[in-house]
N, C-alpha and C positions, 0 to 999 in steps of 0.2 A: 445439509448444506455446504458443507466442507468436512471430510469423512475419511484419515489416514491411516492405512494396518499397516505395522510390521515396517516404518520405514528405513533404512538402511542407508546410508555413506562414509562411502571414503574416496578418500585424497591421498594418493599412493599405500604408505604401508598405516596414517594415523583415520583408525577410525573413528566419524565425527556426530556420525547418528544410529543408534544400535537397536534399530527396531520399535521408535518412536508409535507409537500410537494418539488420534487425536479426531476431536470430534468438534466444531463449531456451526451454534445453530442459529439462524436467519435472522439477523436485529442481534445479534448480542458486540459488545467489546470487550473482545479475550486479548489479554494485555499476557507476554511470553518474557520471565524475566532470569537470571539466572548470570553469575562470572561470563568472561567472560572468554572464552575456548568451549562454550558448553555446549552449541552447535544451535544458538538462537536467529540467526539470523539465517544455515545454511538449510533449515528447519519452516522457512518464512521462504525461501526462494523457492525447496523443489514445490511446497502445496503453493505459489505463487506463479505454477510454471519457466522458471526461468533458472532451474536447474531441474533434472532427473537426479530419482533416485534409483539406489545399483538395486535396491531389491525391499518390496512389498509397493502396493497401493494408493493411489492418491485418485475420492474422487471431489467432484464439484457439479453443485445442479444436477447431481444424477448420469451425470457425465464421468466414465475411464479414462480421465487426464494421462495418464502411462500409453495407450492405446491410437490415442492419437499422433499424424504424419506432425513436421514440421508447418507445414502451411494451414494444417487445422488449428492446428494448436496460438498457431498466431490468431489467427480470425475467430477463436474462441477467447484467450487471453485479448482483443482488446472490444470485444464487446462485455464479458465478464468483467473483467480486473479491471481496477484502478494502485497505480506507483504512488506511495512518498516516501522518500530517501534524505536521511539528512542531508546527507548533500543534492543543492536543489533539483541538478541535473536540468537546469534552463539556456536553451540557445541565445547564446549569446545578442545573436544578430537578429533575431526577431523580436516585437516584441511582447508586452506580458500576453496580450490576449492572441495575438501568431501563439503564443506556442502554449498556452490555450488550447487553441483549437487544432493545434497537428495530430494526436488520437481522436477527432472527428472525422477529416482531413482524411489520415491514413485510412481508416472503417467506412474510407464510402460515403458518407453524409452529405449529403448537399451543404456548398461552403456558408449562404445567410442566413441556415440552419443553426449551426453548427453558429456561426459569431454570435447569434440573437445568442443565445446558452450561453456561450464563450462570457459574454454580458451580461449574461444577469447571476449568474456561478459570481467575476468579477465585483457585482454589485453586493449579494448576497458577505460573500468573505471582507467587506468594506475594504477594497483598493481597487473599485473603480476607478477611481480620482488618475488613478496609474497605467491602464488599459496600452497610453501609446510611447508610454515609457520600455527601455531595453534596460534586463537583468542589471544592467550593472549604476541602471541609474536608480535602484530601489533597496531597502535596505533588509536587511537576513528576512523582517518575519511578515516583509515584505513578501519577500519572495518565498517563502516555506506559501505564504496564503494562493500564489498564484502554482506552485507547482501542488496543491493540494484544487484548487478550478482545474489545473490538465486532467487529474487522477477521476476525478468526477463526470466529466464532458462529455461520455457516452456510454453515463446511467450504468456504474459496472455494480453487479450486485452484492462485491465487495471490496471495501480498501485494505490492505495488503499497509503496513505500515515499519520501517526497519531507522528505528532511534529518527520517533521523527524531532521529536524535541531537541536534538542533542547538540546542535551550532545552533540551538538560541537562547539569549540570555532568558534571567526567569519570570518577567515581564512579558514576553514571548511567549515561551512555551507554557505562560498558564493560560497563554490565548489561547494559541492552539487546541494546548487540553481541551478548554469551555468548546471552542466550533467544533470536536472530532464527538461529541454529545450533544451539541445543537444539529450534528450536522444526523446523526443517527435517526431523531426527530422529527427531521425534517425529509427526511432519505428512507426511510429506512433502511439503510446502510447495512453491514456487517464490516466492522471495524477488527483486526488482526496486528498487536500494537508489538513490533517487537524495544523495549527500552528498558532503558538503566536506572531512569527517569520515577522513584515511589508513588508519587503524588502523582502521577499519570497508572499507576497499577492502582495503585491503589482504586482509585474511579471509576476502573473496571468495571465489571462487570465476574468476569473470572477476574484471575492471574494462576497460572500459568508456571511453574516452576522448576529450570531446567540444570542437570547436571551429569556432565560426564555423555554429552549424547543421548540420557533420559529424561520426560520429563515424571518427572518424578510427586 
């Protein structure tokens, strides 16, 4: 499913990743934990094709993503990967429905089909009553649910989440925890989550600890 070998990454003179090996199986919920500066988010961004390793290889769904051109990499990302971030990155001028639809439209899917899928996802996520609201009219928890729906619109095989509960209060964080495992059951997706939240990490199928640029 995801296989990373000997991944190195430096920014200037700072070695952030020092030869990370990682393997994630289909349908797993895996959390990466560790102190700030240990390389968690950098590893997530490299595995998620948002950044490139200086050395090493990443294979996802039997494709060596290091060898793809920028155009092919963007297409691969759109078709295979969903992202959920701490800050929702919803576009303020668009409604909840439109925000969810955008990756589907970028992927060239039919407008009506994407809208139907987006409406269904917002219903599953419990925010269908907010379908026409813009982000500034939504609570933090509602914005995060819309962001999750957007991550799922193209039916990705894997969802990468970077501190997905970091901006939520305790109640909304717990709801999102439950939601991730419910989505895994419904859609058989793989989740790789960077988190400081001990509860979410403990609930995961596996917890990987990072320290000083390595999985320990």
